[in-house]
C-alpha positions as CSV (number, residue, x, y, z in Angstrom):
1,M,0.0,0.0,0.0
2,E,1.3,3.5,-0.8
3,G,1.9,6.1,1.9
4,D,-1.3,7.1,3.5
5,L,-1.4,10.8,3.2
6,N,-4.4,13.0,3.1
7,V,-5.2,15.7,0.5
8,L,-3.4,18.3,2.6
9,G,-0.1,16.3,2.6
10,D,-0.4,15.2,6.2
11,S,-1.0,11.8,7.7
12,L,-4.4,10.3,6.8
13,Q,-6.8,10.5,9.7
14,E,-9.6,8.1,10.6
15,C,-12.8,8.7,8.8
16,G,-15.4,6.7,10.7
17,T,-15.9,3.6,12.9
18,D,-19.7,3.8,13.5
19,P,-20.3,2.3,11.0
20,V,-16.7,1.1,10.2
21,T,-15.8,2.5,6.8
22,G,-13.0,2.2,4.3
23,F,-12.3,-0.2,1.5
24,F,-10.3,-2.3,4.0
25,R,-13.0,-1.7,6.7
26,D,-10.4,-0.2,9.0
27,G,-12.1,3.2,9.6
28,C,-9.8,5.0,7.1
29,C,-10.0,5.9,3.4
30,S,-6.8,4.0,2.7
31,T,-6.5,2.6,-0.8
32,G,-4.4,0.3,-2.8
33,P,-4.2,-1.5,-6.2
34,E,-7.2,-3.7,-5.3
35,D,-9.4,-0.7,-4.6
36,L,-10.5,-0.3,-8.2
37,G,-13.2,2.3,-7.2
38,S,-10.9,4.6,-5.3
39,H,-12.9,4.7,-2.0
40,T,-10.8,7.8,-1.0
41,V,-13.2,10.6,-0.1
42,C,-14.3,10.9,3.5
43,A,-17.8,12.3,3.2
44,V,-20.4,13.2,5.8
45,M,-23.6,11.7,4.6
46,T,-26.5,14.1,3.9
47,T,-30.1,13.3,2.9
48,E,-29.4,14.9,-0.5
49,F,-26.2,12.9,-1.2
50,L,-27.8,9.6,-0.2
51,A,-30.9,10.3,-2.4
52,H,-28.7,11.2,-5.3
53,Q,-26.6,8.1,-4.9
54,L,-29.8,6.0,-4.8
55,A,-31.1,7.7,-7.9
56,V,-27.9,6.8,-9.8
57,G,-28.0,3.2,-8.7
58,N,-25.6,3.3,-5.7
59,D,-27.9,2.4,-2.8
60,L,-26.0,3.3,0.4
61,T,-29.0,3.2,2.7
62,T,-30.3,-0.3,2.5
63,P,-28.7,-2.7,5.0
64,R,-26.8,-5.6,3.4
65,P,-26.1,-8.0,6.3
66,E,-24.3,-10.5,3.9
67,L,-21.7,-7.7,3.3
68,N,-21.7,-6.6,7.0
69,F,-23.2,-3.3,5.9
70,T,-25.8,-1.7,8.1
71,G,-26.8,1.1,5.7
72,L,-26.0,4.7,6.0
73,R,-27.9,7.6,7.5
74,P,-27.3,11.4,7.4
75,G,-24.4,12.3,9.6
76,D,-22.5,9.1,9.1
77,R,-19.0,9.5,7.8
78,W,-18.1,7.1,4.9
79,C,-15.3,6.6,2.5
80,V,-17.0,7.1,-0.9
81,V,-15.8,6.5,-4.4
82,A,-14.1,9.6,-5.7
83,A,-15.9,9.5,-9.0
84,R,-19.3,9.0,-7.3
85,W,-18.6,12.0,-5.1
86,L,-17.7,14.1,-8.2
87,Q,-20.8,12.9,-9.9
88,A,-22.9,14.2,-7.0
89,Y,-21.0,17.4,-7.0
90,H,-21.8,18.0,-10.7
91,A,-25.5,17.3,-9.8
92,G,-25.5,19.8,-6.9
93,A,-25.7,17.1,-4.2
94,A,-22.1,16.9,-3.0
95,A,-21.7,15.7,0.6
96,P,-19.4,17.6,3.0
97,V,-15.8,16.3,3.0
98,V,-13.4,15.8,5.9
99,L,-10.1,16.8,4.2
100,A,-7.8,15.3,7.0
101,S,-9.5,12.0,6.3
102,T,-9.6,12.1,2.5
103,H,-6.8,10.2,0.8
104,V,-4.4,12.0,-1.5
105,R,-5.4,9.7,-4.3
106,A,-8.8,11.5,-4.5
107,L,-6.9,14.3,-6.2
108,D,-6.4,12.0,-9.2
109,I,-10.1,12.6,-9.8
110,I,-11.2,15.7,-7.9
111,P,-9.4,19.1,-7.8
112,L,-8.4,20.2,-4.3
113,S,-10.2,23.5,-4.8
114,V,-13.5,21.6,-5.2
115,L,-12.9,19.5,-2.1
116,R,-11.9,22.6,-0.1
117,A,-15.2,24.2,-1.1
118,H,-17.0,21.4,0.6
119,A,-14.7,20.9,3.6
120,V,-16.0,20.5,7.1
121,D,-14.3,19.7,10.4
122,V,-16.2,16.9,12.2
123,P,-15.5,16.3,15.8
124,S,-14.9,12.7,16.9
125,D,-18.0,13.0,19.1
126,P,-20.7,14.7,17.0
127,S,-22.9,14.9,20.1
128,S,-20.6,17.7,21.4
129,L,-22.3,19.9,18.8
130,A,-25.6,19.7,20.7
């Protein structure tokens, strides 16, 4: 696996563990040659993004127990395929992005300026926002 850096050039940070995300299901948007889809963008799910993904045939909300996938809800952090995120961006439905947790390989598909325009900081405990 190549060096795990984020789009800011720093060490890649964890994206999410509830549910556990990542191509390797390790909580990080790490990638490697076997990750053909480039699951490299750490996105915070929104109703609009999830609806867009469903409309284009990428159902992220329906549980798939056989794949150990519980289904996503708004607020969940998930490593999404860079091309899918870009597709949602072009449709006006881009999800917020956690730059520190988005793998540098996402820049092969998405310009940094576009990611920065959708950047958010998400605390490790979102309940602290209440």
